C-alpha positions in Angstrom: 13.2 -30.5 -61.4 12.2 -34.0 -62.3 12.2 -36.7 -65.0 9.5 -36.6 -67.7 6.6 -39.0 -67.1 7.8 -40.1 -63.7 5.4 -40.3 -60.7 7.4 -37.4 -59.2 6.8 -35.4 -62.5 3.0 -35.8 -61.9 3.2 -34.8 -58.3 5.4 -31.7 -59.0 3.2 -30.8 -62.0 0.0 -30.9 -60.0 1.5 -28.9 -57.2 3.0 -26.3 -59.6 -0.2 -25.9 -61.5 -2.3 -25.6 -58.4 0.0 -23.0 -56.9 1.0 -21.0 -60.0 -1.9 -21.2 -62.6 -5.0 -19.0 -62.1 -8.0 -21.0 -63.4 -9.5 -17.9 -65.0 -6.5 -15.8 -66.1 -4.2 -18.6 -67.2 -6.6 -21.4 -68.2 -9.7 -19.4 -69.3 -11.9 -21.5 -67.0 -11.6 -24.3 -69.7 -13.3 -27.6 -69.2 -11.8 -30.4 -71.3 -9.9 -33.6 -71.1 -6.7 -34.6 -72.9 -5.1 -38.0 -73.4 -1.5 -37.6 -74.6 -0.1 -40.9 -76.0 3.7 -40.9 -76.2 5.1 -43.6 -78.4 8.7 -44.9 -78.6 9.6 -43.9 -75.0 13.3 -44.8 -74.4 15.0 -47.0 -73.3 12.6 -49.8 -74.1 10.7 -48.2 -77.0 7.5 -48.4 -74.9 4.3 -46.5 -75.1 3.1 -44.3 -72.2 0.3 -41.8 -71.8 -0.7 -38.9 -69.5 -4.2 -37.8 -68.9 -5.2 -34.3 -67.9 -8.8 -33.4 -67.0 -9.6 -29.7 -66.4 -12.9 -28.5 -65.0 -13.5 -24.7 -65.0 -9.8 -24.2 -65.2 -9.0 -26.4 -62.3 -7.1 -29.7 -62.4 -9.5 -32.5 -61.8 -7.2 -35.4 -62.7 -3.6 -35.7 -63.9 -2.1 -39.2 -64.3 0.6 -41.1 -66.1 0.1 -44.7 -67.3 2.0 -47.3 -69.3 0.3 -48.2 -72.5 -1.9 -46.4 -75.1 -5.0 -45.3 -73.2 -5.7 -46.7 -69.8 -9.3 -46.0 -68.8 -9.4 -42.6 -70.4 -10.5 -43.5 -73.9 -13.4 -41.0 -73.6 -11.1 -37.9 -73.5 -12.3 -35.0 -75.5 -8.9 -34.9 -77.2 -6.5 -37.7 -77.9 -3.1 -36.6 -79.1 -0.5 -39.1 -80.3 3.1 -38.5 -81.0 6.6 -39.8 -80.5 8.7 -39.2 -77.4 11.0 -36.8 -79.4 8.1 -34.5 -80.3 6.9 -34.3 -76.7 10.4 -33.7 -75.6 10.9 -30.8 -78.1 7.6 -29.3 -76.8 8.7 -29.5 -73.2 12.1 -28.2 -74.0 10.5 -25.2 -75.7 11.9 -26.0 -79.1 8.5 -26.7 -80.7 5.1 -25.1 -80.0 2.0 -27.3 -79.5 0.0 -25.6 -82.3 2.9 -26.0 -84.8 3.3 -29.6 -83.9 -0.4 -30.2 -84.6 -0.3 -28.2 -87.8 2.8 -30.0 -89.1 1.2 -33.4 -88.1 4.0 -34.1 -85.7 1.2 -34.8 -83.2 -1.9 -36.7 -84.4 -5.2 -35.4 -83.0 -8.4 -37.3 -82.5 -11.0 -34.7 -81.9 -11.9 -31.4 -83.5 -8.8 -29.6 -84.7 -10.7 -26.3 -84.6 -11.8 -26.9 -81.0 -8.2 -27.9 -80.1 -6.8 -24.6 -81.6 -9.4 -22.7 -79.5 -8.0 -24.1 -76.3 -4.4 -24.1 -77.3 -3.6 -21.0 -75.1 -4.8 -22.6 -71.8 -3.1 -25.9 -72.7 0.1 -24.0 -73.5 -0.1 -22.6 -69.9 -0.2 -26.2 -68.6 2.7 -27.1 -70.9 4.7 -24.1 -69.7 4.1 -25.3 -66.1 5.4 -28.8 -67.0 8.4 -27.2 -68.8 9.4 -25.4 -65.6 9.5 -28.7 -63.6 10.9 -31.0 -66.2 14.7 -31.3 -66.6 15.5 -34.9 -67.3 14.6 -37.0 -70.3 15.5 -40.5 -71.5 17.9 -40.9 -74.4 
């Protein structure tokens, strides 16, 4: 178990997803990219992001960066929210679809398309939930 947004989190997340998620069964062979911008990250109230690129249900890229976008401004979906919202999602207290519908997460991209791929993305989130046990603040 590791700290949210750490390099170790990325490494464990990739390993877990590669070993535990079936590209067809769990991820519906989805091809998409997602840039998640996390604002107000404690302890310095900074902004961080993670980028996930899936091709045919396989992880092509998974990275964490400081700042708002890095080089991934061309992501199919850009989802912006505060650290507390992402923490609630990873702790299992808030669903991704509900966070989007309640505008706790702001989406750039088609909301209808996002809702179509929510099930495979929830599989990824469930994987990250299983390896994440430490949060700031």
